[in-house]
C-alpha positions in Angstrom: -60.2 -9.6 6.7 -59.1 -6.2 5.6 -55.8 -6.4 7.5 -55.2 -9.9 6.1 -55.8 -8.6 2.5 -53.5 -5.7 3.1 -50.8 -8.1 4.4 -51.2 -10.3 1.3 -50.8 -7.3 -1.0 -47.8 -6.1 1.0 -46.1 -9.5 0.7 -46.4 -9.1 -3.1 -44.3 -6.0 -2.9 -47.2 -3.5 -3.1 -47.5 -0.3 -1.1 -51.0 -0.5 0.3 -53.3 2.5 0.9 -56.7 2.1 2.7 -59.4 4.4 1.3 -62.3 5.6 3.4 -65.1 8.2 3.1 -67.5 10.2 5.3 -70.5 12.1 4.0 -70.9 15.5 5.7 -74.1 17.7 5.5 -72.0 20.7 4.7 -68.6 22.3 4.9 -67.4 22.2 8.5 -66.7 25.6 10.1 -63.3 24.3 11.4 -61.2 22.1 9.2 -59.7 20.0 12.0 -58.6 16.5 10.7 -59.0 15.0 14.1 -62.6 16.1 14.2 -63.5 15.4 10.6 -61.7 12.2 9.8 -63.7 10.0 12.1 -66.6 7.5 11.5 -65.4 6.9 8.0 -66.8 4.1 5.8 -64.1 1.7 4.5 -64.2 1.7 0.7 -61.2 -0.5 -0.3 -57.5 -1.0 -0.6 -55.2 0.4 -3.3 -51.9 -1.3 -4.1 -49.1 0.7 -5.6 -46.3 -1.1 -7.4 -43.0 0.8 -7.4 -40.7 -1.8 -9.0 -36.9 -1.6 -8.6 -34.8 -0.6 -11.5 -33.8 -3.4 -13.8 -30.1 -2.9 -13.0 -30.6 -2.7 -9.2 -30.6 -6.5 -8.6 -27.3 -6.9 -10.5 -25.8 -3.9 -8.7 -26.7 -5.5 -5.3 -25.2 -8.8 -6.4 -22.0 -7.0 -7.4 -21.9 -5.3 -4.0 -22.2 -8.6 -2.1 -19.5 -10.2 -4.2 -17.3 -7.2 -3.4 -17.8 -7.7 0.3 -20.2 -4.7 0.6 -23.3 -5.6 2.7 -26.5 -3.8 1.4 -29.1 -2.9 4.0 -32.6 -1.6 3.3 -34.1 1.0 5.7 -37.6 2.2 4.8 -40.8 3.5 6.3 -42.9 1.0 4.4 -44.8 -2.0 5.8 -42.5 -4.8 6.9 -44.0 -7.2 4.4 -43.6 -4.8 1.6 -40.0 -4.1 2.6 -39.2 -7.8 2.9 -40.7 -8.7 -0.5 -38.7 -5.9 -2.2 -35.5 -6.9 -0.4 -35.9 -10.5 -1.4 -36.6 -9.5 -5.0 -33.3 -7.5 -5.1 -31.3 -10.2 -3.3 -30.7 -8.0 -0.2 -32.5 -10.5 2.0 -32.9 -14.3 1.9 -36.1 -16.2 2.5 -35.2 -16.9 6.1 -34.1 -13.4 7.0 -36.3 -11.4 9.4 -37.3 -7.8 9.1 -36.7 -5.5 12.1 -39.3 -2.9 12.7 -39.0 0.6 14.2 -40.9 -0.6 17.2 -38.4 -3.3 17.9 -35.6 -0.8 17.3 -37.0 1.4 20.0 -36.5 -1.2 22.6 -32.8 -1.7 21.9 -29.9 0.4 22.9 -27.1 1.1 20.4 -24.9 -1.5 22.2 -27.7 -4.1 22.0 -28.4 -3.3 18.3 -24.6 -3.5 17.5 -24.8 -7.2 18.6 -27.6 -7.9 16.1 -27.0 -5.5 13.3 -24.7 -7.8 11.4 -27.5 -10.3 10.7 -30.3 -7.8 9.9 -30.7 -6.7 6.3 -34.2 -5.1 6.3 -35.6 -2.4 8.6 -39.2 -1.2 8.2 -41.4 1.4 9.8 -38.3 3.2 10.8 -38.3 6.7 12.3 -35.7 9.3 11.2 -33.8 9.2 14.5 -33.6 5.4 14.3 -31.6 5.7 11.1 -28.8 7.4 13.0 -29.0 4.6 15.6 -28.5 1.9 12.9 -25.5 3.8 11.5 -24.0 4.1 14.9 -24.5 0.4 15.6 -22.7 -0.5 12.4 -19.9 1.9 13.1 -19.4 0.4 16.6 -18.8 -2.9 14.9 -16.0 -1.3 12.9 -18.0 -1.1 9.7 -17.4 1.7 7.2 -20.9 2.9 6.5 -22.2 4.6 3.4 -25.9 5.7 3.4 -28.2 6.9 0.7 -31.1 9.3 1.3 -33.2 12.0 -0.2 -35.4 13.5 2.4 -35.0 16.2 5.1 -35.4 13.4 7.7 -32.4 11.6 6.2 -30.0 14.5 6.6 -28.8 13.7 10.2 -28.0 10.1 9.3 -26.3 11.2 6.0 -24.1 13.4 8.1 -23.4 10.7 10.6 -22.4 8.1 8.0 -18.8 7.7 6.9 -20.1 8.5 3.4 -23.5 10.2 2.9 -24.9 9.9 -0.6 -27.8 12.2 -1.4 -30.0 11.9 -4.5 -29.4 14.7 -6.9 -32.7 14.7 -8.7 -35.2 13.8 -6.1 -33.2 14.8 -3.0 -34.0 17.8 -0.9 -31.6 20.7 -0.3 -31.1 19.5 3.3 -30.1 16.0 2.2 -27.7 17.4 -0.4 -26.1 19.8 2.0 -25.6 17.1 4.7 -24.2 14.5 2.3 -20.6 13.9 1.3 -21.5 12.9 -2.3 -24.5 13.7 -4.6 -25.8 11.0 -7.0 -26.8 12.9 -10.0 -28.8 10.2 -11.7 -30.4 8.7 -8.5 -29.3 5.3 -9.6 -27.9 2.8 -7.1 -26.0 1.0 -9.9 -24.0 4.2 -10.3 -22.6 3.8 -6.8 -21.4 0.3 -7.7 -19.7 1.7 -10.8 -18.1 4.3 -8.6 -16.8 1.6 -6.2 -15.4 -0.3 -9.2 -13.7 2.9 -10.6 -12.3 3.8 -7.1 -10.7 0.3 -6.8 -9.2 0.6 -10.3 -7.7 4.0 -9.5 -6.3 2.8 -6.2 -4.8 -0.3 -7.9 -3.2 1.9 -10.5 -1.8 4.2 -7.9 -0.2 1.2 -6.2 1.3 0.1 -9.6 2.7 3.6 -10.2 4.3 3.6 -6.7 5.6 0.1 -7.2 7.1 1.1 -10.6 8.6 4.4 -9.5 10.1 3.1 -6.2 11.6 0.0 -7.8 13.3 2.1 -10.4 14.6 4.4 -7.8 16.1 1.5 -5.8 17.6 0.1 -9.0 19.4 3.4 -9.7 20.8 3.6 -6.1 22.5 0.2 -6.0 24.9 0.7 -8.9 25.8 4.2 -7.7 26.5 2.9 -4.2 28.2 -0.3 -5.0 30.4 0.9 -7.9 32.8 2.9 -5.6 32.9 0.0 -3.2 33.9 -2.4 -5.9 36.5 0.1 -7.3 34.9 0.5 -10.7 33.7 3.7 -12.4 30.3 5.1 -11.7 28.1 3.3 -14.3 25.8 6.2 -15.2 26.5 9.9 -16.0 24.4 12.5 -14.3 22.5 13.4 -17.5 21.8 9.7 -18.0 20.3 9.5 -14.5 18.2 12.5 -15.3 17.0 10.9 -18.5 15.9 7.8 -16.6 14.0 9.8 -14.0 12.3 12.1 -16.5 11.5 9.9 -19.5 11.8 6.2 -18.8 10.1 6.7 -15.4 7.7 9.4 -16.3 6.0 8.4 -19.6 5.2 4.8 -18.8 4.4 5.6 -15.2 1.7 8.1 -16.2 0.3 5.7 -18.7 -0.3 3.2 -15.9 -3.3 5.4 -14.9 -5.1 4.2 -18.1 -4.9 0.5 -17.0 -8.2 -1.2 -16.9 -9.7 -2.7 -13.7 -8.4 -6.1 -12.6 -10.7 -8.9 -13.8 -11.7 -9.8 -10.2 -11.7 -6.3 -8.8 -15.3 -6.7 -7.6 -14.8 -10.1 -6.1 -12.5 -9.2 -3.4 -13.3 -7.8 0.1 -12.9 -4.0 0.8 -9.5 -3.1 2.2 -9.4 -1.8 5.7 -9.5 2.0 5.8 -6.2 2.1 7.8 -4.4 -0.3 5.5 -1.0 0.9 4.3 -0.4 1.5 0.6 2.5 -0.8 0.9 0.5 -3.8 2.1 0.1 -7.1 0.2 3.7 -7.4 -0.7 4.2 -4.0 -2.4 7.3 -3.0 -0.4 8.8 -6.5 -0.7 8.3 -6.3 -4.5 10.0 -2.8 -4.6 13.0 -4.2 -2.6 13.7 -7.4 -4.6 12.9 -6.0 -8.0 15.0 -2.9 -7.3 17.8 -5.1 -6.1 17.5 -7.4 -9.1 17.4 -4.5 -11.6 20.4 -2.9 -9.9 22.4 -6.1 -9.9 21.6 -6.7 -13.6 22.7 -3.2 -14.4 25.9 -3.4 -12.4 26.6 -6.9 -13.7 26.3 -5.6 -17.2 28.9 -3.0 -16.5 31.3 -5.5 -15.0 30.9 -8.1 -17.7 30.9 -5.6 -20.7 33.9 -3.7 -19.4 36.0 -6.8 -19.1 34.8 -8.1 -22.5 35.8 -4.8 -24.2 32.3 -3.8 -25.2 30.7 -0.3 -25.0 30.0 -0.9 -21.4 28.5 2.5 -20.4 26.0 2.6 -23.3 25.1 -1.0 -22.6 24.6 -0.4 -18.9 22.5 2.7 -19.5 20.4 0.9 -22.1 19.9 -2.2 -19.9 18.6 0.0 -17.0 16.2 1.8 -19.3 14.9 -1.3 -21.0 14.6 -3.2 -17.8 12.2 -0.6 -16.6 10.1 -1.1 -19.8 9.9 -4.8 -19.1 9.0 -4.1 -15.5 6.2 -1.6 -16.3 4.6 -4.1 -18.7 4.8 -7.0 -16.2 3.2 -5.0 -13.3 0.1 -4.1 -15.3 -1.7 -6.7 -13.3 -1.1 -8.1 -9.8 -1.5 -11.7 -11.0 -2.6 -12.0 -14.6 0.2 -12.6 -17.1 1.0 -9.9 -19.8 0.5 -12.6 -22.4 -3.1 -13.0 -21.3 -3.7 -9.3 -20.9 -2.3 -8.5 -24.4 -0.3 -5.5 -25.4 -3.2 -3.7 -27.0 -5.4 -3.6 -23.9 -3.6 -0.5 -22.6 -2.7 1.4 -25.7 -1.4 4.6 -23.9 1.1 2.4 -22.0 2.1 0.6 -25.1 2.6 3.9 -26.9 4.7 5.3 -24.0 6.9 2.2 -24.0 7.4 2.4 -27.8 8.2 6.1 -27.6 10.7 5.5 -24.8 12.4 2.7 -26.8 12.6 4.9 -29.9 14.1 7.8 -27.9 16.6 5.4 -26.2 17.7 4.1 -29.6 18.0 7.6 -30.9 20.4 8.4 -28.1 22.5 5.5 -29.1 22.5 6.0 -32.9 22.0 9.7 -33.5 25.5 11.2 -33.1 24.3 14.6 -31.8 22.2 13.0 -29.0 25.0 10.5 -28.3 27.4 13.3 -27.7 25.0 15.0 -25.2 24.2 11.8 -23.3 27.7 10.3 -23.4 26.5 7.3 -25.3 28.1 5.3 -28.1 26.4 3.3 -30.9 26.1 -0.4 -30.0 26.9 -3.2 -32.4 24.1 -5.6 -33.4 25.6 -8.2 -31.1 25.8 -5.7 -28.2 22.2 -4.6 -28.7 21.0 -8.2 -28.7 22.9 -8.8 -25.4 21.4 -5.7 -24.0 17.9 -6.8 -24.9 18.5 -10.3 -23.4 19.9 -8.9 -20.1 17.1 -6.3 -19.8 14.4 -9.1 -20.1 15.6 -10.7 -16.9 13.4 -8.4 -14.7 10.3 -9.0 -16.9 10.7 -12.8 -16.6 11.3 -12.6 -12.9 8.1 -10.5 -12.3 6.1 -12.9 -14.5 7.3 -15.8 -12.4 6.3 -13.9 -9.2 2.8 -13.5 -10.6 2.6 -17.2 -11.6 3.4 -18.1 -8.0 0.6 -15.8 -6.8 -1.8 -17.5 -9.2 -0.8 -20.9 -7.9 -1.3 -19.9 -4.3 -4.7 -18.2 -4.8 
């Protein structure tokens, strides 16, 4: 009856303590627990409720939507562990709990065949935590583990990312871990995953922007001598493009917000190339398009008697501005994102445009950069030609949305 009552309490998510007493005639000469703590009278059961944080359930749901499988490993009673895991959404009603006793009968290879379907481990010994980590790693999983005790230290060290608790964690756990969670809050880990994905996405955008611009500069310089026409850009103009039109907007891409579905996509493989998912193809075709537009502007403007060098220089600079605005998202249109959602980038683009116009219309700067003032018609033509790259990238994103 007592065991049945304890199991009922455990199924309600309580940690159950059994309380017993023994009356002694006097203080024993030797305080040996094995000799004293016998023949006790059972007094009752105490249930301790340690409810999860309010934000923990939502954090678990975000992990699962992001392709991160959350597993609970505890020394608690199996019924208690299962109840808490179901409350948090870690385990479903039909999921079974694996105990430390069952773990002891399995080799690492045997466990690796079952570990993908187990979400709750209870009554687990410290050395068995390492066994679970090894089994997951044998399946090719990238394992992060949280812990706070001395017994957690070996498993924290073995995991790909060991996360120790900063407040309640022991010194041994903190020294063994790769990261320390200062607020002991699981939701903070989810926030870190989101921020890490945002940073990685923005790094890809910066590489995409910089390399596409570099390719765009190469094509006119290589093809112009082949076609028997003057080099379209002066050395100081190339330097300007590299330092200003590349630098300011490229750095501002770091302030881009996370993609709307950043936590709804699976984790990328650890060995995946930075150029995966079409990045290098984008660099090639956008660089080629931008270079062709630049060279085409030179050919057409020179035959039409316009200020071809100033137009060519400005088309290349403004094409980059259109490109950097278009690649703010892999698939969402700029018109949906809005210009104000990344104010540092908008400011960098505006500053770059103002400086580019200053080169054209301030005589002292024009003399330095070899630029001449454009007429109103020439400026309108330049704006129209430089928008080709922006339109092409927006079309590419529309195709991606349709295929998704």
